[in-house]
Backbone bond lengths (Angstrom), bond angles and torsions (degrees), N, CA, C in turn:
res aa  C-N    CA-C-N  psi(-1)  N-CA   C-N-CA  omega(-1)  CA-C   N-CA-C  phi
1 M - - - 1.457 - - 1.520 109.15 -
2 K 1.325 115.40 142.92 1.458 118.90 -173.56 1.523 111.09 -148.50
3 L 1.323 115.20 143.26 1.456 121.89 172.96 1.526 107.87 -88.43
4 I 1.310 116.34 105.04 1.464 121.05 -174.96 1.523 111.63 -78.63
5 S 1.327 116.70 -41.22 1.459 119.86 -176.31 1.528 110.04 -150.33
6 V 1.330 115.70 143.88 1.460 122.48 172.17 1.523 106.95 -109.48
7 N 1.336 116.73 125.44 1.460 121.32 -170.89 1.534 110.27 -127.18
8 V 1.328 116.35 134.38 1.462 120.60 -177.62 1.525 110.31 -138.57
9 S 1.326 114.78 163.87 1.467 120.52 174.91 1.523 109.73 -165.26
10 K 1.298 116.28 139.60 1.455 121.37 167.40 1.537 107.76 -82.06
11 P 1.328 118.26 156.01 1.471 120.02 178.49 1.521 112.19 -56.74
12 K 1.324 114.56 137.16 1.464 121.65 179.29 1.520 109.26 -130.43
13 P 1.333 117.88 152.06 1.472 119.91 178.88 1.518 111.40 -71.46
14 M 1.328 114.36 144.07 1.456 121.05 179.63 1.524 107.62 -143.30
15 S 1.326 116.98 139.29 1.458 121.47 178.90 1.521 109.69 -89.73
16 F 1.338 116.03 130.44 1.461 120.58 177.84 1.520 108.90 -146.13
17 Q 1.339 115.54 118.47 1.465 122.98 179.18 1.529 111.63 51.89
18 G 1.302 115.49 44.40 1.458 120.96 175.93 1.506 115.21 80.99
19 K 1.316 117.43 2.88 1.454 121.39 179.40 1.525 110.20 -118.28
20 T 1.318 115.49 157.07 1.456 120.79 175.59 1.516 109.39 -104.79
21 V 1.310 115.65 124.41 1.465 120.73 178.81 1.527 108.43 -126.24
22 L 1.313 115.56 159.43 1.463 120.56 176.36 1.521 109.67 -95.26
23 T 1.316 116.10 143.57 1.462 120.88 179.18 1.519 111.05 -147.93
24 G 1.310 115.27 147.19 1.461 121.03 175.03 1.509 112.10 -106.52
25 I 1.351 116.94 20.12 1.460 120.54 -173.31 1.529 113.05 -78.34
26 F 1.312 117.50 -15.94 1.468 119.83 -175.95 1.531 110.69 -86.22
27 K 1.325 114.80 67.94 1.470 120.68 -176.77 1.528 111.29 -72.38
28 Q 1.323 114.14 146.09 1.462 121.18 177.11 1.529 108.84 -128.36
29 P 1.346 117.77 139.65 1.472 120.18 177.45 1.523 111.12 -62.77
30 V 1.339 115.18 145.10 1.460 120.35 176.74 1.524 108.87 -124.05
31 E 1.309 115.86 150.38 1.453 121.81 178.66 1.523 110.39 -95.43
32 G 1.312 115.36 161.84 1.451 120.32 176.27 1.521 112.30 79.77
33 R 1.334 114.97 -169.83 1.459 121.67 -178.34 1.527 109.87 -85.23
34 V 1.314 115.64 141.13 1.464 121.88 -179.17 1.525 108.19 -124.03
35 H 1.318 116.37 129.51 1.465 120.12 179.23 1.519 110.40 -77.05
36 V 1.325 115.07 136.93 1.463 121.79 177.91 1.525 108.56 -111.14
37 S 1.333 116.44 121.00 1.461 120.87 176.87 1.525 109.36 -102.99
38 R 1.293 117.28 -177.84 1.465 121.51 -177.49 1.528 112.34 -65.13
39 L 1.339 117.12 -25.52 1.461 119.70 -173.48 1.517 114.73 -111.83
40 N 1.319 118.71 -19.98 1.466 119.92 178.88 1.520 110.66 -173.96
41 L 1.316 115.19 -173.02 1.453 121.60 178.50 1.523 109.47 -98.90
42 E 1.310 115.63 154.18 1.464 120.31 174.55 1.526 109.33 -58.78
43 G 1.329 116.18 128.15 1.461 120.58 -179.70 1.512 113.77 88.03
44 D 1.332 117.21 -0.16 1.462 121.07 -179.01 1.527 109.35 -116.56
45 Q 1.324 115.72 152.94 1.462 119.47 178.56 1.521 109.37 -160.03
46 Q 1.330 117.09 137.93 1.456 121.76 175.30 1.521 109.13 -85.81
47 A 1.328 116.08 144.28 1.462 120.18 -176.65 1.525 112.20 -87.62
48 D 1.314 117.66 -47.25 1.464 122.38 -176.38 1.524 108.97 -109.79
49 L 1.316 115.96 96.18 1.466 120.49 -174.89 1.525 112.94 -74.65
50 S 1.335 117.35 -5.82 1.464 119.13 176.50 1.523 111.58 -72.91
51 V 1.326 117.19 -24.65 1.471 120.37 -179.45 1.527 112.88 -127.19
52 H 1.312 117.46 -14.71 1.460 121.25 -179.24 1.525 109.94 -122.52
53 G 1.310 115.54 160.14 1.450 120.14 174.31 1.518 113.39 79.43
54 G 1.330 114.65 -167.29 1.448 120.44 -174.64 1.517 110.19 90.15
55 P 1.323 117.90 168.57 1.468 120.62 -174.07 1.518 114.13 -63.16
56 H 1.339 118.92 -26.51 1.462 120.81 -178.43 1.531 112.64 -90.21
57 Q 1.330 116.67 -4.62 1.466 121.21 176.52 1.527 109.50 -133.40
58 A 1.312 115.07 43.44 1.464 119.33 -176.33 1.518 112.22 -71.47
59 V 1.330 116.89 -35.67 1.469 122.56 -175.96 1.523 108.70 -135.64
60 Y 1.336 116.14 130.39 1.455 120.77 176.74 1.527 109.39 -104.71
61 V 1.337 115.60 131.74 1.466 123.15 -174.65 1.524 109.89 -116.11
62 Y 1.339 116.64 137.19 1.467 119.76 174.97 1.527 109.59 -135.77
63 P 1.350 116.28 132.71 1.467 120.02 -178.82 1.532 112.29 -71.43
64 F 1.308 115.70 131.65 1.465 121.20 178.66 1.526 111.21 -64.25
65 E 1.330 117.53 -27.43 1.464 120.71 -179.61 1.534 112.24 -57.25
66 H 1.329 116.98 -27.17 1.471 120.19 -178.40 1.526 113.01 -74.84
67 Y 1.317 116.88 -19.61 1.465 119.52 -177.72 1.523 111.00 -57.32
68 A 1.323 116.49 -46.63 1.469 119.76 -177.87 1.513 111.21 -63.93
69 S 1.333 116.99 -39.03 1.467 120.66 179.41 1.519 111.22 -62.87
70 W 1.335 116.22 -45.99 1.461 119.24 179.84 1.522 111.94 -67.89
71 Q 1.318 116.91 -38.21 1.464 118.93 178.87 1.522 111.11 -61.83
72 Q 1.333 115.63 -39.41 1.456 119.66 179.13 1.529 111.39 -70.56
73 E 1.320 116.57 -45.76 1.461 120.21 -177.22 1.527 112.41 -67.53
74 L 1.333 116.40 -37.49 1.462 120.52 -177.34 1.524 112.60 -93.69
75 R 1.336 116.21 -5.54 1.464 122.27 -179.65 1.526 110.91 56.28
76 R 1.325 113.81 51.97 1.456 120.68 -179.70 1.516 109.96 -130.51
77 E 1.326 115.11 150.65 1.460 120.93 177.80 1.522 111.50 -131.82
78 D 1.331 115.91 21.29 1.461 119.42 -173.89 1.528 113.06 -105.35
79 F 1.311 117.48 14.50 1.455 120.02 -178.02 1.529 111.12 -71.08
80 T 1.328 115.09 142.38 1.459 121.88 171.69 1.520 108.00 -123.84
81 L 1.314 117.64 159.62 1.457 121.11 179.59 1.522 110.20 -60.05
82 G 1.317 116.11 135.02 1.454 121.95 -171.77 1.515 112.19 91.83
83 Q 1.333 116.99 8.85 1.460 123.17 -174.70 1.528 112.99 -55.11
84 F 1.308 117.40 -35.67 1.458 120.75 -174.83 1.531 112.50 -98.91
85 G 1.316 115.01 15.95 1.455 120.37 177.66 1.514 113.54 81.57
86 E 1.346 115.60 16.17 1.460 118.98 -176.28 1.522 112.31 -83.72
87 N 1.336 114.63 148.22 1.456 121.45 172.61 1.522 111.60 -78.67
88 F 1.332 115.13 -42.25 1.465 121.25 179.52 1.523 109.21 -115.80
89 T 1.323 116.60 120.81 1.459 121.03 166.97 1.523 105.65 -95.25
90 V 1.332 116.84 123.20 1.466 120.66 -171.18 1.523 110.90 -127.90
91 S 1.313 115.28 164.43 1.463 120.57 171.44 1.524 108.81 -124.11
92 G 1.334 115.79 148.69 1.459 121.18 176.70 1.514 115.01 80.03
93 M 1.339 117.67 18.42 1.467 120.96 -178.04 1.529 110.04 -133.91
94 L 1.322 116.32 66.46 1.456 121.17 -177.84 1.526 111.29 -79.01
95 E 1.330 115.69 154.90 1.456 121.60 -175.84 1.521 113.58 -64.36
96 N 1.318 117.17 -25.67 1.469 119.14 178.61 1.528 112.30 -88.13
97 Q 1.325 116.03 6.72 1.466 121.83 178.03 1.523 112.39 -118.42
98 V 1.318 116.04 -37.57 1.467 121.90 -177.54 1.520 109.76 -83.92
99 C 1.337 116.75 134.67 1.464 121.73 -179.27 1.525 111.45 -105.09
100 I 1.329 115.27 148.79 1.455 120.01 170.02 1.528 108.19 -58.23
101 G 1.305 116.60 130.16 1.459 121.29 -178.86 1.511 114.67 96.91
102 D 1.341 117.24 -12.60 1.460 119.75 176.38 1.531 109.67 -61.44
103 V 1.328 115.90 144.80 1.462 121.65 -178.59 1.526 109.18 -116.19
104 F 1.324 116.04 131.84 1.457 122.34 -177.64 1.530 110.08 -130.78
105 R 1.328 114.86 149.47 1.459 120.40 173.06 1.521 109.24 -115.37
106 A 1.326 114.66 131.75 1.462 122.07 172.47 1.515 106.76 -131.80
107 G 1.310 117.63 130.39 1.447 119.72 -173.71 1.516 109.59 58.69
108 S 1.326 116.43 -132.24 1.460 120.39 178.45 1.527 112.52 -102.67
109 A 1.331 117.10 9.41 1.467 121.46 -178.56 1.527 110.77 -104.00
110 L 1.332 115.13 153.16 1.457 122.18 -179.19 1.516 108.78 -120.73
111 F 1.349 116.04 134.83 1.455 121.49 -173.10 1.528 111.24 -130.47
112 Q 1.345 115.33 154.92 1.462 121.00 173.83 1.521 109.52 -130.96
113 V 1.326 116.52 136.61 1.467 122.54 179.98 1.523 109.49 -73.70
114 T 1.348 116.43 130.76 1.468 120.17 -173.71 1.526 115.66 -118.30
115 Q 1.339 118.74 -30.92 1.468 119.89 -175.61 1.523 110.71 -172.55
116 P 1.341 116.62 159.06 1.469 119.99 170.46 1.526 109.79 -74.05
117 R 1.323 115.86 172.55 1.456 121.61 175.96 1.532 109.11 -101.84
118 V 1.318 116.43 138.85 1.457 122.93 172.17 1.526 106.73 -113.08
119 P 1.330 119.16 125.96 1.463 120.61 -174.39 1.525 112.32 -71.53
120 C 1.329 115.76 148.63 1.458 121.36 174.95 1.529 108.78 -115.22
121 F 1.327 115.53 -179.54 1.461 120.62 -175.21 1.525 112.36 -62.55
122 K 1.323 117.83 -22.21 1.457 120.06 -177.46 1.529 111.44 -67.71
123 L 1.325 116.38 -27.05 1.457 119.43 177.17 1.521 110.84 -68.95
124 V 1.338 116.80 -28.80 1.466 121.15 176.33 1.518 109.94 -59.28
125 T 1.329 115.32 -50.33 1.460 119.96 -178.91 1.518 111.34 -66.35
126 K 1.327 116.74 -41.05 1.469 120.30 -179.77 1.522 110.88 -59.91
127 M 1.332 117.10 -43.09 1.462 121.19 -177.62 1.520 112.79 -85.71
128 G 1.328 117.00 -23.35 1.456 120.22 -178.30 1.515 113.25 72.90
129 I 1.327 117.10 24.03 1.463 122.42 -178.25 1.527 108.17 -130.86
130 P 1.334 119.13 108.36 1.469 121.43 -175.45 1.521 114.26 -55.29
131 E 1.312 117.04 -35.58 1.464 120.05 -176.45 1.527 112.94 -90.56
132 F 1.332 117.53 5.60 1.458 118.28 -174.17 1.527 114.30 -61.23
133 P 1.338 121.03 -40.61 1.470 118.50 177.93 1.527 113.11 -55.89
134 K 1.324 117.72 -37.18 1.465 119.90 177.88 1.532 110.91 -66.98
135 L 1.312 116.44 -40.11 1.460 120.46 177.31 1.529 110.30 -65.26
136 F 1.303 115.40 -41.35 1.462 122.49 179.83 1.527 110.10 -61.07
137 M 1.332 115.99 -46.96 1.467 120.91 -179.93 1.526 110.55 -64.17
138 A 1.313 117.08 -46.45 1.467 121.04 -177.02 1.521 111.75 -63.48
139 S 1.316 117.27 -30.48 1.459 121.29 -177.50 1.529 112.56 -75.75
140 A 1.341 116.20 -23.99 1.471 122.63 -172.91 1.527 111.70 60.82
141 R 1.326 117.18 15.22 1.466 121.32 174.18 1.530 107.58 -89.99
142 T 1.315 115.07 70.12 1.462 121.80 -167.55 1.517 114.78 -92.83
143 G 1.332 117.22 -21.04 1.450 118.59 -166.52 1.520 109.46 70.80
144 F 1.327 116.62 -172.50 1.464 119.26 -176.34 1.520 110.57 -158.62
145 Y 1.335 114.24 163.52 1.458 121.10 -179.45 1.528 111.47 -102.31
146 L 1.333 114.12 156.34 1.457 122.22 178.04 1.520 110.14 -125.90
147 R 1.321 115.69 146.56 1.459 119.89 164.08 1.527 107.22 -101.88
148 V 1.310 115.67 152.63 1.456 121.53 -177.17 1.522 108.66 -95.11
149 M 1.326 115.83 113.45 1.461 120.81 179.80 1.529 111.62 -86.10
150 E 1.308 115.63 -34.68 1.464 121.54 175.88 1.525 108.02 -137.12
151 E 1.313 116.49 124.55 1.457 119.93 177.45 1.528 110.37 -68.36
152 G 1.321 115.17 155.51 1.462 119.65 179.99 1.508 110.01 179.53
153 D 1.322 117.01 -156.83 1.458 119.98 177.65 1.524 110.23 -129.84
154 V 1.318 114.99 151.11 1.464 122.62 -178.67 1.514 109.22 -134.46
155 G 1.325 115.27 164.46 1.452 120.20 176.40 1.507 110.93 -157.49
156 A 1.315 116.02 154.90 1.464 120.72 177.97 1.525 109.56 -55.87
157 G 1.330 115.12 135.16 1.453 120.70 -179.43 1.517 114.06 98.20
158 D 1.337 117.16 -10.78 1.459 119.86 179.00 1.527 110.89 -63.19
159 P 1.324 118.16 137.32 1.464 119.78 169.91 1.526 108.92 -71.02
160 I 1.320 115.75 151.55 1.468 121.83 176.92 1.521 107.45 -114.56
161 A 1.317 116.22 123.61 1.458 121.38 -177.98 1.521 110.06 -112.45
162 Q 1.323 115.69 135.59 1.463 119.33 177.24 1.520 109.04 -83.52
163 E 1.333 116.07 122.67 1.457 122.27 -178.29 1.531 111.54 -89.27
164 S 1.341 117.18 -36.49 1.459 120.93 178.40 1.515 109.41 -158.86
165 R 1.346 115.72 160.44 1.454 121.63 -179.37 1.521 109.13 -123.37
166 N 1.328 116.12 139.58 1.456 121.15 178.46 1.521 109.61 -66.29
167 S 1.318 116.01 124.37 1.468 119.94 -176.34 1.525 112.86 -66.59
168 L 1.350 118.12 -22.00 1.466 120.16 178.71 1.526 110.99 -70.31
169 G 1.321 116.22 -29.43 1.454 120.14 172.33 1.512 116.62 69.80
170 M 1.342 118.92 28.87 1.465 120.52 175.06 1.521 108.73 -88.89
171 T 1.321 116.13 115.68 1.452 120.00 -177.29 1.523 111.00 -72.77
172 V 1.315 115.37 163.36 1.464 121.17 175.64 1.522 109.64 -56.38
173 E 1.329 116.82 -44.08 1.458 120.00 -179.01 1.520 112.03 -64.43
174 S 1.328 118.15 -42.42 1.461 119.95 -178.12 1.526 110.95 -66.68
175 V 1.331 118.04 -36.03 1.455 121.25 176.75 1.524 110.43 -67.25
176 F 1.319 116.87 -41.37 1.466 120.34 177.74 1.528 111.13 -63.04
177 R 1.321 117.17 -46.32 1.467 120.40 -179.75 1.519 111.29 -65.40
178 L 1.317 117.18 -34.04 1.460 121.04 177.53 1.524 110.45 -62.54
179 A 1.305 117.23 -37.06 1.460 121.55 -177.84 1.519 112.99 -73.41
180 F 1.332 117.24 -31.89 1.465 119.09 -170.79 1.531 115.14 -122.31
181 F 1.316 118.58 -19.61 1.460 119.98 -174.55 1.529 114.00 -129.67
182 D 1.317 117.73 -7.64 1.473 121.06 -175.93 1.524 109.40 -136.87
183 Q 1.314 116.15 45.15 1.454 122.04 -169.57 1.528 114.68 -74.32
184 E 1.326 117.99 -5.60 1.462 120.86 178.85 1.527 111.96 -97.63
185 N 1.300 117.08 0.37 1.463 120.92 -174.70 1.533 109.81 -82.73
186 V 1.334 114.85 88.18 1.457 120.83 -174.46 1.525 111.73 -61.29
187 A 1.316 117.39 -42.74 1.463 120.50 -178.22 1.523 110.94 -60.01
188 K 1.325 116.93 -44.83 1.463 120.22 179.93 1.524 111.79 -70.63
189 L 1.331 117.02 -34.96 1.457 120.28 176.98 1.524 110.45 -62.00
190 K 1.326 116.45 -42.45 1.462 120.40 178.20 1.523 110.99 -65.75
191 E 1.306 115.92 -35.37 1.458 119.82 177.56 1.521 110.53 -66.72
192 A 1.341 116.09 -41.44 1.460 120.78 -176.34 1.525 111.97 -65.56
193 V 1.348 118.27 -41.19 1.462 119.40 -176.65 1.527 111.89 -69.30
194 C 1.324 116.38 -12.11 1.467 120.54 179.39 1.523 112.59 -92.37
195 I 1.333 117.42 -1.60 1.462 120.16 179.19 1.521 108.14 -81.75
196 A 1.317 116.70 103.49 1.463 121.41 -174.91 1.526 112.62 -61.62
197 S 1.326 117.11 -29.96 1.460 121.07 -176.90 1.530 112.94 -83.68
198 L 1.342 117.85 -8.80 1.464 120.73 175.43 1.521 108.43 -67.68
199 S 1.330 117.35 137.48 1.459 120.31 -175.68 1.527 110.73 -60.32
200 P 1.346 117.70 149.13 1.463 121.56 -175.73 1.525 114.44 -54.69
201 G 1.338 116.94 -38.37 1.456 119.88 -179.93 1.516 112.67 -62.01
202 W 1.322 116.55 -40.35 1.460 120.15 179.19 1.519 111.11 -74.74
203 Q 1.304 118.81 -35.29 1.464 120.70 173.93 1.521 110.17 -59.87
204 R 1.332 116.04 -44.07 1.460 120.92 179.07 1.528 111.16 -63.97
205 R 1.316 116.63 -39.91 1.467 120.69 177.71 1.528 111.18 -56.97
206 F 1.318 116.24 -46.57 1.467 120.15 -177.45 1.529 111.67 -73.24
207 K 1.318 117.46 -35.46 1.457 120.59 177.14 1.528 110.01 -63.21
208 E 1.326 116.66 -45.86 1.457 120.46 179.62 1.525 111.53 -63.28
209 R 1.325 116.33 -36.07 1.463 119.53 178.43 1.523 110.73 -66.00
210 L 1.322 117.29 -41.03 1.457 120.91 176.83 1.528 111.18 -61.27
211 E 1.319 116.22 -40.82 1.460 120.09 178.48 1.514 111.21 -65.07
212 E 1.330 117.52 -36.95 1.470 121.58 175.94 1.517 111.18 -62.44
213 L 1.318 115.75 -32.56 1.466 121.10 -179.58 1.527 111.90 -86.30
214 G 1.339 116.34 4.13 1.445 120.16 177.89 1.515 114.88 81.67
215 E 1.342 116.27 17.09 1.464 120.46 179.36 1.526 109.91 -97.88
216 K 1.303 116.94 135.15 1.448 121.67 179.23 1.531 109.40 -85.62
217 T 1.309 115.08 142.74 1.460 120.53 175.31 1.521 108.66 -128.86
218 N 1.287 115.88 153.23 1.457 121.72 177.80 1.521 112.01 -107.17
219 L 1.323 115.54 13.78 1.471 120.21 -174.90 1.514 110.83 -101.73
């Protein structure tokens, strides 16, 4: 596993449906060592803290392996690192392999996987394809978020070492599919709400779904 690129951006104005909004999705690779704090990376900032950022979404990760798939499917060759708004472009960390709660070290910082990514309208503008969020969702090539367990510094080229694995073994992809494509799976929903390292918003999502299905929870 390897950290291929570290990408950051301060909020910038973007036009969407006749309005101007701020977004931090236009990430650019940076050279050298970058400090990682509990809430974000040095030089990076989330624009809308109501849906982005916070300790459970401090760092967004996207696998480099997906770049080739998207380039082929979309017939494009203009992608640059940070294309999907990710802070870390990585290799060897696919969504069907990485589990919620897994702990990884890159550089001198320690991270834990907290949730998949769900695309917002800003990705539409970034990609220039109105239907891209639907394609993104259907592919389950979502990437994932990390919380920072130990602050430190990282840089492009750093090896990524797995420190521990969540014993429940629910992958990022399986959690994402449970939320959007397998919503009747009561057994898996009950399993998901018990993952302490899953971000609170996703725990609440699964708890509410269980209640809709008439299942009682004690969480």
